C-alpha positions as CSV (number, residue, x, y, z in Angstrom):
1,M,-14.2,11.8,15.7
2,N,-15.2,11.5,11.6
3,P,-14.3,8.7,10.0
4,I,-11.2,8.7,7.5
5,T,-12.1,7.6,3.9
6,L,-8.8,5.1,2.7
7,T,-8.9,4.8,-1.3
8,V,-7.2,2.1,-3.1
9,L,-5.4,4.1,-5.7
10,G,-3.5,1.1,-7.2
11,S,-3.7,-2.8,-6.7
12,A,-1.3,-4.2,-9.1
13,A,2.7,-5.2,-8.7
14,S,5.3,-3.5,-10.6
15,E,4.3,-4.1,-13.9
16,G,0.4,-3.1,-14.1
17,V,-2.3,-4.8,-15.2
18,P,-2.5,-5.2,-18.2
19,C,1.5,-5.2,-18.6
20,A,2.6,-3.8,-21.6
21,F,3.4,-6.4,-24.3
22,C,2.0,-9.0,-22.5
23,D,-0.9,-11.4,-23.7
24,C,-1.4,-13.6,-20.8
25,P,-4.9,-14.6,-19.6
26,A,-5.0,-11.8,-16.9
27,C,-3.6,-9.0,-19.3
28,A,-6.1,-10.1,-22.2
29,G,-9.1,-10.2,-20.0
30,A,-8.1,-7.0,-18.4
31,R,-8.2,-5.1,-22.1
32,R,-11.3,-7.3,-23.0
33,H,-13.4,-6.3,-20.1
34,G,-11.9,-3.4,-18.2
35,G,-13.4,-2.3,-14.9
36,R,-11.9,-4.2,-11.9
37,D,-9.5,-6.1,-13.9
38,V,-7.7,-3.3,-15.0
39,R,-5.0,-2.3,-12.0
40,S,-2.5,0.4,-11.7
41,R,0.4,0.0,-9.3
42,T,-0.3,-0.1,-5.5
43,A,-0.5,3.3,-3.7
44,Y,-3.3,4.5,-0.9
45,A,-4.8,7.7,-0.2
46,V,-5.8,8.4,3.4
47,G,-8.2,11.6,3.3
48,S,-7.3,14.1,1.3
49,D,-4.0,15.3,2.6
50,V,-2.0,11.6,3.1
51,R,-0.9,9.3,1.0
52,I,1.2,5.9,0.8
53,D,3.3,5.3,-1.9
54,F,3.9,7.6,-5.1
55,G,4.7,5.3,-8.2
56,P,4.6,5.9,-11.6
57,D,0.9,5.8,-12.2
58,A,0.2,8.4,-9.1
59,V,-0.6,11.5,-11.3
60,W,-2.9,9.1,-13.7
61,Q,-4.4,7.7,-10.6
62,S,-5.5,11.1,-9.1
63,V,-7.1,12.0,-12.5
64,R,-8.7,8.6,-12.8
65,L,-10.2,8.6,-9.5
66,A,-10.7,12.1,-8.9
67,S,-8.4,12.2,-6.0
68,P,-6.5,15.2,-6.4
69,L,-3.1,16.0,-5.4
70,T,-3.5,19.7,-4.6
71,G,-4.5,18.9,-0.8
72,L,-1.3,16.5,-0.4
73,R,0.5,17.1,3.1
74,H,2.0,14.1,4.2
75,L,3.4,11.3,1.8
76,F,4.7,7.9,3.4
77,F,6.7,5.5,1.3
78,T,7.4,1.7,2.1
79,H,10.2,1.2,0.0
80,S,12.7,2.7,-2.6
81,H,11.2,0.4,-6.0
82,E,10.2,2.0,-8.8
83,D,6.4,0.8,-8.8
84,H,6.1,2.8,-5.2
85,F,8.8,5.2,-5.5
86,Y,8.9,7.5,-8.6
87,P,10.4,11.1,-7.5
88,D,10.1,12.5,-11.3
89,D,6.6,13.3,-10.9
90,L,7.0,14.9,-7.5
91,F,8.5,17.6,-9.0
92,P,5.9,20.1,-9.4
93,V,5.9,20.2,-5.5
94,W,8.2,23.2,-5.4
95,R,6.0,25.5,-7.5
96,F,2.3,24.4,-6.4
97,L,2.0,23.2,-2.9
98,K,1.6,26.6,-0.8
99,T,3.5,24.2,2.3
100,P,6.4,22.0,2.2
101,L,5.2,18.4,1.5
102,Q,5.8,16.4,4.8
103,V,8.0,13.2,3.5
104,Y,8.5,9.9,5.7
105,G,10.5,7.0,4.8
106,S,13.7,4.7,5.2
107,R,17.1,6.0,5.0
108,T,17.4,4.8,1.4
109,V,14.1,6.4,0.4
110,L,14.9,9.6,1.8
111,A,18.7,9.3,0.5
112,K,17.2,9.1,-3.2
113,L,15.0,11.5,-2.7
114,A,17.5,14.2,-1.5
115,G,19.6,13.5,-4.3
116,H,16.7,14.2,-6.9
117,R,16.0,17.1,-8.6
118,S,12.5,16.6,-6.9
119,Y,13.7,17.4,-3.7
120,Q,12.5,21.0,-3.1
121,N,9.7,22.4,-0.9
122,M,9.7,19.3,1.2
123,V,10.6,18.4,4.8
124,L,12.0,14.6,5.0
125,H,11.4,12.7,8.1
126,E,13.4,9.0,8.5
127,L,11.3,6.2,9.9
128,C,12.8,3.1,11.3
129,P,10.7,0.2,12.2
130,G,8.6,1.0,15.6
131,D,8.9,5.0,14.8
132,A,5.3,6.6,15.1
133,V,4.1,10.0,13.5
134,D,1.0,11.8,14.7
135,L,-1.1,13.8,12.4
136,P,-3.2,15.6,14.2
137,E,-5.0,17.5,11.5
138,S,-6.4,13.9,10.8
139,D,-6.3,12.6,14.2
140,L,-4.2,9.6,12.5
141,H,-1.4,8.0,14.6
142,V,0.8,6.3,12.1
143,T,3.2,3.5,13.1
144,A,6.0,2.0,10.9
145,L,6.7,-1.6,11.0
146,A,9.5,-3.6,9.2
147,A,8.8,-6.2,6.2
148,D,10.4,-9.0,4.6
149,H,10.8,-7.4,1.2
150,I,14.2,-6.4,0.1
151,P,17.7,-7.4,1.4
152,G,19.9,-4.9,2.3
153,E,17.0,-2.1,2.4
154,T,14.7,-1.6,5.3
155,A,11.0,-1.8,3.7
156,L,8.2,-0.5,6.0
157,L,4.5,-1.6,6.7
158,Y,2.1,1.2,8.1
159,L,-0.3,0.4,11.2
160,L,-2.8,3.4,10.7
161,E,-4.8,3.9,13.6
162,H,-7.9,6.8,13.9
163,G,-9.4,6.8,17.2
164,K,-9.8,2.9,18.3
165,N,-10.2,2.1,14.5
166,R,-6.8,0.6,12.8
167,V,-5.6,-0.4,9.1
168,L,-2.6,-2.4,8.8
169,I,-0.8,-2.0,5.4
170,G,0.8,-4.8,5.0
171,N,1.8,-5.1,0.9
172,D,5.2,-5.8,-0.4
173,S,6.1,-8.3,2.5
174,N,6.5,-11.8,2.5
175,L,5.6,-13.3,6.2
176,F,5.9,-10.8,8.7
177,P,8.9,-10.6,10.7
178,E,8.7,-11.7,14.4
179,P,9.3,-8.3,15.7
180,T,6.3,-7.1,13.8
181,L,4.0,-9.7,14.9
182,E,5.4,-8.6,18.6
183,A,4.5,-5.2,17.7
184,L,1.1,-6.0,16.5
185,R,0.3,-8.2,19.4
186,G,-3.1,-7.1,20.9
187,K,-3.8,-4.2,18.3
188,M,-6.9,-5.5,16.7
189,C,-7.3,-4.4,12.9
190,R,-10.7,-3.9,11.6
191,H,-9.2,-3.6,7.9
192,I,-5.8,-5.2,6.5
193,F,-4.3,-5.1,3.2
194,L,-1.7,-8.1,2.6
195,D,0.9,-8.7,-0.2
196,C,-0.7,-11.2,-2.9
197,T,1.8,-10.9,-5.6
198,W,2.1,-14.3,-6.3
199,G,-2.1,-15.0,-6.6
200,D,-2.9,-19.0,-5.9
201,T,0.8,-19.8,-5.3
202,D,3.5,-18.7,-3.0
203,Q,7.3,-18.3,-4.2
204,G,8.8,-16.3,-1.6
205,Y,11.2,-13.4,-2.6
206,G,9.6,-10.7,-0.5
207,H,6.2,-11.6,-1.2
208,M,2.9,-13.7,-0.7
209,G,0.3,-15.5,-2.3
210,Y,-3.2,-16.4,-1.0
211,P,-1.8,-19.5,0.9
212,N,0.4,-17.3,2.9
213,N,-1.9,-14.9,3.4
214,V,-4.3,-17.5,5.0
215,R,-1.4,-18.5,7.4
216,L,-0.5,-14.7,8.5
217,V,-3.8,-14.1,9.4
218,E,-4.0,-17.2,11.4
219,K,-1.0,-15.7,13.1
220,L,-2.3,-12.2,13.3
221,R,-5.6,-13.7,15.2
222,D,-3.6,-15.8,17.5
223,I,-1.9,-12.6,18.8
224,G,-5.3,-10.4,18.9
225,A,-4.6,-8.4,15.8
226,A,-7.5,-9.9,14.1
227,D,-10.7,-11.6,14.4
228,G,-13.7,-12.9,12.9
229,D,-14.9,-9.4,12.1
230,T,-11.5,-8.3,10.4
231,R,-11.3,-7.5,6.7
232,V,-8.9,-8.9,4.7
233,Y,-7.8,-7.5,1.2
234,P,-5.3,-9.1,-0.8
235,T,-3.6,-6.8,-3.3
236,H,-0.4,-5.9,-5.1
237,F,-1.1,-8.8,-7.9
238,C,1.3,-9.6,-10.6
239,H,-0.8,-10.1,-13.6
240,E,1.1,-13.6,-14.8
241,Y,-0.2,-15.1,-11.3
242,I,-3.7,-14.1,-11.1
243,R,-7.2,-14.8,-12.5
244,S,-10.1,-12.2,-13.2
245,H,-11.3,-10.4,-10.2
246,E,-14.7,-11.9,-10.3
247,E,-12.9,-15.3,-10.0
248,M,-10.9,-14.3,-7.2
249,A,-13.3,-12.9,-5.1
250,R,-15.2,-15.9,-5.2
251,S,-12.6,-18.3,-4.6
252,Y,-10.7,-15.8,-1.8
253,E,-13.8,-15.5,0.2
254,P,-14.0,-14.3,2.8
255,F,-10.9,-12.3,2.1
256,I,-12.0,-9.3,-0.4
257,P,-9.4,-8.5,-3.1
258,A,-8.8,-4.9,-3.4
259,Y,-9.4,-3.4,-6.7
260,D,-8.0,0.0,-8.2
261,G,-10.9,2.6,-6.6
262,M,-11.9,0.7,-3.5
263,K,-12.9,2.6,-0.4
264,I,-13.3,1.8,2.9
265,E,-13.9,4.0,6.3
266,F,-12.2,3.8,9.4
């Protein structure tokens, strides 16, 4: 079985880094230094045909990172916030994709998409926590898990399994709900992406910072979902609470802060 490449298309929270009109240290530094300090809204590409989230930076990400959308076949949404769900830019799907786009998400996400002008040449699949999807052409098994993010909406995390290798997409959540921890029990992950919106602090409101990342990884180790070889990537950073990528890489070690364009194989 050949490995799959996962590309971090974006690693910022809802306002991006630098944020328009903001001159906080992170935004000013990103404008000066560029590189890994410039962050678009969080999303992922898995191979050439699977994506997780499609926000307002999706088209630019595909150009900036040479990750074309022409081969997209499966699109998974975590939730309906605009930095992850921007259906306006899906409108060309009806003209240019040769096969219908398979779209997966919660009832809330699918209802918003079905009522949007972009809903053409798509097949919608509702997912609830615990539901799983097999993508045989990629040898990929995707399981939806519950996040702790939005009151009144089921936000989803995703566990990706490729053979014996597992990647957990865990952004846009506070500490995981108990049912999610139980679902992960014994499922050793080699790569884990965790919400780190609040940087060095923790403020709740459906997100984590580095201190809760540490607490959560300890829980995941206790239930056999992580060990000393698991690589953990804080991501979904808010500009007002972070430092430069270089500084965070030093202080968060052994965790590895995600950045736009990061690639892993699993």
